[in-house]
C-alpha positions in Angstrom: 147.7 82.8 324.4 144.9 85.3 324.5 145.9 86.4 328.0 149.4 87.1 326.9 148.1 89.1 323.9 145.9 91.2 326.2 148.7 91.8 328.6 150.9 92.9 325.7 148.2 95.4 324.6 147.9 96.8 328.1 151.7 97.2 328.5 151.8 98.9 325.1 149.0 101.3 326.2 150.8 102.3 329.3 154.1 102.8 327.4 152.3 105.1 324.9 150.5 107.0 327.7 153.8 107.4 329.6 155.6 108.7 326.5 152.7 111.2 325.8 152.9 112.5 329.4 156.7 112.9 329.1 156.3 114.8 325.8 153.5 117.1 327.2 155.6 117.8 330.3 158.6 118.7 328.1 156.5 121.0 325.9 155.0 122.8 328.9 158.3 123.2 330.7 160.4 124.1 327.6 158.2 126.2 325.3 161.1 128.2 324.0 162.9 125.1 322.8 159.7 123.8 321.1 159.1 127.2 319.4 162.7 127.2 318.1 162.3 123.7 316.7 158.9 124.7 315.2 160.3 127.8 313.6 163.2 125.9 312.1 161.0 123.4 310.5 158.3 125.8 309.3 160.7 128.3 307.9 162.1 125.6 305.7 158.7 124.3 304.7 157.2 127.8 304.0 160.0 129.0 301.9 158.7 129.4 298.4 160.5 127.5 295.6 161.4 129.2 292.3 158.8 128.9 289.5 158.4 130.0 285.9 155.7 129.3 283.3 155.7 130.8 279.8 153.0 130.8 277.1 152.7 132.3 273.6 149.5 133.1 271.9 148.5 133.9 268.3 146.4 137.1 268.1 144.9 136.7 264.6 141.2 137.5 264.9 141.4 138.4 268.6 139.8 141.8 269.3 139.9 141.8 273.1 142.7 140.5 275.5 141.4 140.1 279.0 143.8 139.3 281.9 142.5 138.7 285.5 144.1 137.8 288.8 143.5 138.1 292.5 146.9 138.7 294.1 149.3 138.2 291.1 151.1 141.4 290.1 150.8 142.3 286.4 153.5 144.0 284.3 152.7 145.0 280.7 155.2 145.9 278.0 155.0 146.2 274.2 157.5 144.6 271.9 158.2 144.2 268.1 157.2 140.6 267.7 153.8 139.5 266.4 152.6 137.0 269.1 151.5 137.7 272.6 153.9 136.3 275.2 153.2 135.7 278.9 155.7 134.8 281.5 154.6 133.9 285.1 157.4 133.8 287.5 158.3 134.1 291.2 157.9 131.7 294.1 155.2 129.1 294.9 154.7 127.0 298.0 156.5 123.6 298.0 154.6 120.7 296.5 152.8 123.1 294.1 153.8 122.4 290.5 151.2 124.4 288.4 150.3 125.3 285.8 148.8 128.6 286.9 148.0 130.2 283.5 144.5 129.4 282.5 143.3 130.4 279.0 139.9 130.4 277.3 138.7 131.7 274.0 135.3 133.2 273.6 134.6 134.1 270.0 137.1 137.0 269.3 138.1 137.3 273.0 141.2 135.8 274.6 140.8 135.4 278.4 143.8 134.6 280.5 143.5 134.1 284.2 146.5 134.0 286.5 145.6 131.5 289.2 147.3 131.0 292.6 148.6 127.8 294.4 146.0 126.0 296.5 148.4 125.5 299.4 148.0 127.6 302.5 150.2 130.6 302.8 150.7 130.4 306.6 150.9 127.9 309.6 149.8 128.6 313.1 150.7 126.7 316.3 149.6 127.1 319.9 151.9 125.8 322.6 151.1 126.3 326.3 148.9 129.2 325.5 151.4 131.0 323.3 150.8 131.3 319.5 153.3 131.6 316.7 152.8 131.8 313.0 154.9 131.4 309.8 154.0 133.1 306.6 155.0 131.8 303.1 157.1 134.1 300.9 155.3 132.7 297.8 154.4 135.4 295.3 153.9 135.4 291.5 154.4 138.1 288.9 153.0 138.1 285.4 155.1 139.7 282.6 152.9 140.4 279.6 154.5 141.3 276.2 151.9 142.7 273.8 152.9 143.3 270.1 153.1 147.0 269.2 151.0 146.2 266.2 148.1 144.9 268.3 145.3 147.6 268.3 142.5 145.7 269.9 141.2 146.2 273.5 143.3 145.3 276.4 141.5 144.7 279.7 143.3 144.0 283.0 141.5 143.2 286.2 143.0 142.4 289.6 141.9 142.4 293.3 145.1 142.9 295.3 147.6 142.6 292.5 149.5 145.7 291.4 149.5 146.7 287.7 152.4 148.3 285.9 152.1 149.5 282.3 155.1 150.5 280.2 154.0 152.0 276.9 155.9 153.6 274.0 155.4 157.4 273.7 155.4 157.2 269.9 152.1 155.4 269.8 148.7 156.6 270.9 146.7 154.8 273.6 143.3 155.5 275.1 143.9 154.5 278.8 141.2 154.1 281.4 142.5 153.5 284.9 140.1 152.6 287.8 140.8 151.4 291.4 138.6 151.3 294.5 141.4 152.0 297.0 144.7 151.5 295.2 147.0 154.4 294.1 146.9 155.5 290.5 149.9 157.2 288.9 150.1 158.0 285.2 153.5 159.3 284.0 152.9 158.7 280.3 153.3 161.7 278.0 152.3 160.4 274.6 154.0 162.1 271.6 153.0 160.3 268.4 155.6 160.9 265.6 153.0 161.0 262.8 149.3 161.5 262.3 147.3 158.6 264.0 144.2 157.1 262.4 141.3 156.0 264.7 142.0 152.3 264.0 145.6 152.8 265.0 144.7 153.9 268.6 145.2 151.2 271.3 142.6 150.8 274.0 143.6 149.8 277.5 141.4 149.5 280.6 142.7 148.6 284.1 140.5 147.9 287.1 141.7 146.9 290.6 140.2 146.8 294.0 143.2 147.3 296.3 146.1 147.1 293.9 148.0 150.1 292.7 148.2 151.2 289.0 151.3 152.7 287.4 151.8 153.9 283.8 155.4 154.7 282.7 157.0 155.5 279.3 158.8 152.6 277.8 162.4 153.1 276.8 
């Protein structure tokens, strides 16, 4: 009985080795076919899936709003409602379900961090000395809606994410824009319709490393 079992294992070993040799031979002799199959599979796998996450925050007692991200683009607009609204949308790698908005409150400061999926954004394969890669099209954008009545400090920090501000010209904002290597463009021409008191001036500071900063008038 034991002898038959050992013979079966030996036969299975040779079958597996033979199959492996056949597969390796096919790969080495038909690299184009293998690359085509690899690209077909990875293109499907690396395609980002649609994603949206929305949050709303009460601002009573909050003096500073701080938003931070690494690669997420940030778009800021003002609106007539009283609560802060944040919508994170775009594409994320498959099998990533979020959430990606992380909030903490420190005394009178509201800190909101836009996190990124943990999944890799690319796949690399080497066949017969030739390399091929597939990159994911996953990318998130944060739309931030700040109440026009909010006159506290607004701080935005990103590394590679681009920042776009759309502000009404009828209000007055003290804007501080800083970037290490990103382009800065300020097209806002503020025209307050009445006398503005110091406590009615909004304070906005934007800091990026590589991301660009754009300020435009809001219709």
